[in-house]
N, C-alpha and C positions, 0 to 999 in steps of 0.2 A: 225422481225421474227428471231428466233434463227438460222434458216437455212442460214442466211447471214454470219455467222461466219465460218471460216475454222476449220475443225476438227483437233485436235492435232495429229501430225504424218501423216497428209494427204500429198499426193504428187501430183504434176502436171501430167496431162495426157501426154502420150508419144507424142513427137513432130511429129512422123510420121502420126498422125491423120490429120495433116494439119489444125487443128482448133486452135483457140485462147487458150492460157493456162488458166486453171481453176483448182480449188482444188477439189479433189474427195477422197473418202474413199479408202485407200490402200487395195489391195487384199491379206491380210495376211493369211487367212484361205482357200483360193481357192474357196470362195463362190461368188466372183464377177468377173467371167471370162469376157474377152473381145472377142466377136465373130469375126471371121475372115471375110474378104471381101466376100469370097466364101459362107460362112454360111449366111451372111446377104443377099446376092443375092438370095439364095434359099428361104429364108424367104420372100423376097420381091415378089416372084412369088405368094404368098398366102395372101399378104396384100397390104397396100397402104401407101404412105407418107403423113404426116400431119405436118404442122407448129405449133409451140407452142410459146406463149408469157410468160413472167415472171408471176408467180402466177397462171398459168393455172393448174387446178386440173385434173390429169390423172386417178388416183385411189383414192377413198374416203374410209376412215376407216369405217367399219361396213356395207359396201355394197358389194354385190357379185362381184368377179372379172370376167369380161366378155371379157377382151382384153389383149393381150400381146404387150408390148411396147419395141422397141429397140431404144435406143438413137442414132441418126445419127449425130447431132450437138447440141451444148449447153450442159446443165446439168439439172439433175432432183434430187430433194431432197426427201428423204424418211423420213417422220415425224410421230411421235406418238402423239396423243391428239391434232391434228392440230386445231387451232382456239380457244384453251382453255388456261387458265392460266398455265396449266401443259404441254403445248406444248414443245417438245424437238426433236432435230435432231437425227436420227439414222444413216443415211449415205447419201452420194452424189454419183451419177453415171454420167459418161460422155460418149462421143462417143464410140460406140462398145459394151457397156454394155446394159443389158436388165433389165426391172423392173418386179418384181414378186417373189413369193416364193411358197412353196408347195401347199398352198390353191388355187393358180392360176390353177393348173392342175385338181382340183376336183370341181371347182365352189364354194368353201367356201367363206365366207365373208373375206374382207381384214382386217388385224390387224394393218394397217398403212395407211397414206395418201401420195400419190406421187404427188409432185408439181413441176412445171417447175421453176428452179432456175435462168436460163438464157434463153434468146430467142434461138430458134433452131428448129430442125426438128426431128420427131420420125417416126418410122415405126410401123404401127398399124396392128396387125395380129389377126383375130377372134380366140376365144378360141378353137372352134372345129377344125380349121385348125392347130392350134398349137398341139393339142392332136394327130392329124393324123401324123404330122411331127415327133413328139417325138417317136411315135410307129413305124414309117416306116424308118426314117433317123437316123441311129445310131450316126453319127457325130454330129448332132444337139441334138438328144435325150439324149445322155450321158452328154453333157455339161449342158443342161437345167435341167435335173433331179438332177444331183449332186449339181449344184448350188442351186436349190430349197430346197433340203434336208439340205444343209449347212446353208442357210439363215433361215430356220425354227429352226435349232439348235441354231443359234445366237439370234433369237427372244426369244427363251426359256431362254437362259442364261441371257438376258437383262431384264427379267421379264416383257416383253411387253404383250399385250393382255388384257384379262379380269382379274378381281380380284375375288378371293374366300375369303370371310370373314367368319370365323368360328372357333370354339374351337378345339384344338387338341384332346380333349376328345370326340368329337361328332362323332358318326358313320357316319352321313350324310356328315360331312365335309370330312372324310376319303374317303367316296364313291365318292364324286365329284372330289377330288384330284386324286384318282386312275383313274377315267375315263379320266380326262384331261391329265394325264401323259401318260397313255397307248395309247391315240389317238394323242399324240405329239402336243397338243394344247398349244400355248403360253398363259401363265397365271402367276399370282403371288398370293401366299397364304398369307393372313394377319391373324395372329393368334389372336383370341379374348382374349386369356389369357395373352399375353405378349406384343403385338404390340400396341403402342399408337395411331397409325393411325386407328385402328379398332374402337376405341371409337369415334373419330372424324367423321368417316364415318357413324356410327350409328346415331349420332346426326344430321348430314346433311340430311339423308334420313328419319329421324323420325321413326327409326326401333328399337325395343327392342331386347336385347340379346336372348330372347326366340324364336324370329323369324329367327334366324340364323340357318344354314349358308346362306349367300347371295352370289349371283353372280352379280357383278357390271361391266358394260362395258361403257366406254366413259362418265361416269357420267350422262348418259341419259337412260340407261336400267338397271332395277333392277329386279332380280328374287329371290323370297323368297323360300329357300330350294327346288330348282327345281329338278325334276327327271332327270336321265341321258338323257332321250329322249328330254326333254325340253331344256337342255343345247345343245344337238346335233342339234336341230332345230335352235337355236340361231346362232350357228357357221356355219350352212349349211352342216352338215354331211349328207350323202345320206340316204334317208328314203324309205320305201316301197311305190312304186307308186300306185296310185288309179287305179281301173279298173280290168283288167284281173288278177286273182289270181290263174290261172291254168298254171302250167309249166311242161315241160318235166322232168326237174331235179331240185330238191331243195337241196341245200348244206347247212347244218347246221354247222357253224363254218368256220373261215377264216384264220386258220393257214396255213402253207405250204401245207398240204394235201388238205384242202378245196380250196385254191386258185389254186392249180394245177388242181384239178378236174374241177373248173370253167373254166380255160383256155381251157382244152381239150374238155369239153362238149360244150361250146359256139362255139369253132372253128369248131366243127363237125355239127353245125347247130341246136343243141338242145336248146330250150328256157330254160334259166338257171337263177336261182336266188340264191344268197348267203345271208344268214342271220347271223348276228353276235351279241352276247350279250354284248361284251365289246369293243374290238378294233381289227382291221385287223392285221394279223401277228401272233396272239396267243403268246405263250411264246417265240417263235423264234423272234418275232418282238421287244422284249425287250433286245435281245442279243447285246452287244456292238460290237462284231466282231466274225463272223463265219469263221474259217480258214480251216476247213476240208471239205468244200463244193466243189464238182467237178466243175471245170471251173473257180474258183476264187482263183488263186494261192496266191494272196496277201490278201485274205480274203474279206469279205463284212459285213457291219453292218446289223443287223436284220431289222432296219428301211428301209435301202435302198433296201434290198431284197424284203421286203413287198411292198414298193411303186412300184417297178418295176413289181411285180406280179399283183398288183391291176390295174395298167395301161394296162397290157397285157390282163387281163380278160375283162376290159372295152372295149378295142380295138375290141374284138370279140363279144361284145354285152351282156356279162353277167351283171346282175344287182346286186349290193351289197347294203344291207340295214342294218343300225345299229342305236341305240342299239335295238335289237329285241331278247328277251329271249324266247327260246322254252320251252313250258310247257307240251305238250302232242303230241302223235302220234297215229293215228288210221287209219284203212283201210276203204275205201268206197266200195260200191257195184260195181262201174264201173272200178275196177282195178286201182284206184288211192289211194294215201295216203294223209291224211290231217294232217298238223302240226299246232298246235295252239300255241299262244304266250301270254305272260303275259299281253299285252295291250288289249287282246280280239280279235285280228285279227287272221286270219288263211290263209294258202296257201295249195292248192291241187297240187300234182305232181305225175307223173307216176313212178318216182323213187326218192329215198331219199338217200343222202350220208351224213353219220354222221361223222363230222370232228371236234367235240367239244373239242378235246384236253384234257389237264389235268391241274389242278391248284396246285401250290406248296403247300405242307403241312405246316400248321402253327406250329411253335415251341411251345410246351406246357411246359412253365416254369414260375415260379412265377414272377410277375411284368411286363410281356411282353405285355399284352393286352393294357394297358394304353399308351404305347409308339409306338404301331403299326401305321404306317402312318407318324410318326414324326421322330423317331430315329430307328425304326425297319422296314425293308423293305423286300419285296419278289421279287424284281427285281432291277437291277442295270442299270439305264439309266442316261443320262446326267442330268436329273432333280435331282436325288438323289446325283450324284457325285458332283454337284455344292456345296453341303453342307459339303463336306469332304476335303476341301483344307488345313485345318490347324490342324486337329486332327486325331488320329489313329482310324481305323475302324476294324471290325471283320466280317468274312464271315464263315458261318456254312455250311458244305457240302463237299462231296468228289468226285462229278461227274463233267462232262464237264461244266455244267452251273456255278458251283461254281468256277471252274478254269478260265473261261472266265471273270466272275465278278471280281475275284481277280486281274487279269492283267489289266482290265479296271480301277478299282478303284485305283490301284497303280500309275496310271498316274495323280491322283489328290491328294490322301492322303499321308501324310508323312510315314505312317506305316499301313500295312494290315496284320492282323492275319488270317490265314486259319485254322479253327478248324475242325478236322476230327476225328470221333470216332473210326475208324479202325486203323490198324497198318501200312497201306501204302496207297499211292494214286493209285497204279497200278490196284487195284480191279475194279475201275469204272471211271477212268479218262484217256483220250487218251494220248499217249506218248508225242505227240508234245506239249500238254499243260503242262504236268508234267515238262518237260525240262525247259520251260519258267518260270513256277512258282518257281521252285527250284533255278533258276539262278537269279531271280529278287532281287535286293538289298533291296527293301522296303517290301518284303514279308517274313513273318515268318510262317512256317508250323508247326502246333502243332498236332501231332498224338495222338491217345488214349485220346482225349480231348472232353468233353461234357459240354454244358452250363447248369448250375443248377439254376441260378438266374440272373435276369436283374435288375440292381440297378439304380435308378434315379426317381425323381418325375415328372418333366416337360420335361426332356430330359435325354437320356442315359448318365450315368456317368461312370459306371463300369460294368463288367461282372464277375460273380463268375463262375469259370470253375473247373472241376475235372478231374484228371487223372484216367481213368476207370480201370487201372491196380493196382495202388497203393492206390487209394482213397484220394490222396493228393489234397487239394483245393488251388486255386490261384486266385488273383484278377487281371483283365486286365483293364487298362484304355482305354476305347473306347467310341466314341461319336455316332457311328452308328453301327447297326448290320444288316447284310444281310443274309437271310436264303434261302438255296437251299437244302432241305432235302427230295427229292422225291416228288411225285405228286399223287393226287387223281383225278379220271375221273369225267367229267361233265355228269353223267348218272342218276341222281336222277329221272329225268322226264321220263326215259325209263324203270324203274323198273316194272316188270310185263308185259311189252310190247314186249321186245326182250330179249333173253337169255344173262345173264351177268355171268362173272366168280366170284369167291369168293371175289375179290377185287373191283368189280363193273365195270370192263372193258367189252366191247362188244365182245361176242364170234362170230367168223365167220367161214365159211367153214364147214368141217366135224364136228367140235366140236359144231357148232351152230345147224346143222341138227340133231345131236344126242340129243341135249338138247331141241329141238323144241317140244312144247306141242302138236302139230298136225303134226306128221311126214307124214301123207297122203298128205299134201300140195305139197310135192316134187313129189310124185307119180302122182298126178293130172297134174303136169306140165311136166312130162316125162323127168326130169333132176334132177341132184343132186344140193345141195347148192354149189354155186360157192365160190372161194377162199376168197374173201373179203365180201361175202354176209352174212348178219346177219340171225337170225332165222325167219325173214319175207322175202319172196321173193320180190326182188326189193328194199330192204333196205340194204345199204352197209356201212361199217365202215372203216375209214382210219386214219393213224397217231396214235398219242398217245392214243386215246380213244379205240383203238382196242386191244383186249387181245393178248399178244404175240408179239406186234409190236416192232420194233427196234427204240429206242428213238433218232432218228437222223433226221435232216432237209431233207437230200437227200432221205431217205427211205420214209418219210411222203409224199414228193412230188411225188415220184415214185408210191406209193400206190394210191394217188389221181388220177394220170393219168391212172393207171391200172383199177381203179374202173369204169371209164367211158367206158372202153372196155367191162366190165361186164354189165354195164347199157345197152349198145347196144345189147348184147346177151339176156339180160332179156326182153327188149322191142321187140326183134325179136321173142322170144318164145311167147310173149303175143299178137302177131299180129292176127287180126281177119282173118278168112278164106277169101281168094280172094284178100287180099291187095297186092299191088305191092312191098311193102317193101322198098320204096324210103326213103331217110333220112328225118327226121323231120326238119321243118323249124320253126324259132321263130314265135309263134302265130298260128302255125298249128300243134298241138301236137297230132292229131288223126291219124297220119301216122307213122308207125313203121320204124325206121332207120336200115334196114338190110344192105343196100348198102351205102357206104360212098362216099362223094364228091370226084371228081377226084383231087381236090386241097387239099386232106386230109392232116391234120397236124400230122397224126399218125406216120409217118416216119421222121418227122422234128426233 
């Protein structure tokens, strides 16, 4: 087995472990921390010791992760394609290290097999106990979460996981790749147009090009042009549970606003479900580093912020389901709202929070459509950055998202052009970002500049740009283009249902009441439309989807928390005569939450 060979650059475990020397993967990226004796002791309170013999399989690729393992003695090899001709070693862990990555925390299937390399002993902790510890014990939670995020990023960079075989010109290929990228799923794209491996795989599985794109995993699972939902089920992403589809609060969208609303609603005892069409985190989840978020002086990646929020919502009992695209909203006679979805399912709730965010606008220039998803991108994550190590790239936009993308990409690409149509960055970019962008030696800021044409057949070769003052054209050599030029709201499904402004954003508060087609609805309730409430009582809008919102992560999260305060007020006004007004409890949504729990998180 290839796992019997030492990794290049590996180093022996520290002598203070008291164990025999062995070779393990060095912790270059901080993804393989060694737990302290105190941390292991606290974990041992929730698990049990187990001996292991060489070749014992602890975790098997393609199966759900149900157990957390800490190596106490001996060593464990992490292997991809175990037991196949393509088997190869990813890493080796020794005493004090644990086995698992991000999927472990969410019950996803494993993207690797963990096998005992040497005889020894492991600590076995059930997954539910681990989740409890991660959410309650910060010294363990921080170590485990950051390591799991780092390991997921390394798996992504190594091209581990499933394979997507399809043409760069195929809309379905682009759809599957976007879904995998946004959900941070380890995968590798094999281009039907240029990759010789694609033809060999088609022959092996007896599939014609017309049946692509394909999703192939472990050479045993083949999906022909699967929907996003089918891919999600393969990996083990959370789906809508069967049974009770009546909730106190339904949150549509899982960006910072939606996740904050989920945390506060669930922590207050409201039965809460979050539905998401694409990926948790929204646009913020794709940010490489958010540096102006209160409480994170050194910044935090959008992925880490998202995963922490998801764990927090799960801790309080909120359910998150994806991919589930909302298609309709209507009121029921019993003071509930029903949201319908593209797959035909529906959920009824006493209150609805709209947190669908906004989608970056596509750049409308000749030649761009054929290169979207291959050389033209609308987010800058590690997936795209991996393609930019040797060639210059360009970023279009003058806001904070563009600035964050430029700085992130400058850590990979030798040259980054920032193309801004205005005459300065001060109009829409924060000062702290401007200073970093202007000082970076690999970044060139080009003001008064617009893209007029994207040049390249199979991949981007050049950009034709124009100085909008002089009309002078120039060609830029760039192999990737990243676009951050404003955003449009996800509100097509709400047109004619709630009041929208001229750009499609949801009106709230007095503006919504003024635009309401039936103003008597507020008179009947004896109250005005609340600050974050849409033109339907009990429907609220937070974050980027709300008209007039501040496009910042902190403000979206604040609105999400505030919306639940208004939900309580709405449900209190809706209480039937004679009710006690005690808080609603999950599964008992017929009681109005006028009085909060003593252990209320509102002041936390």
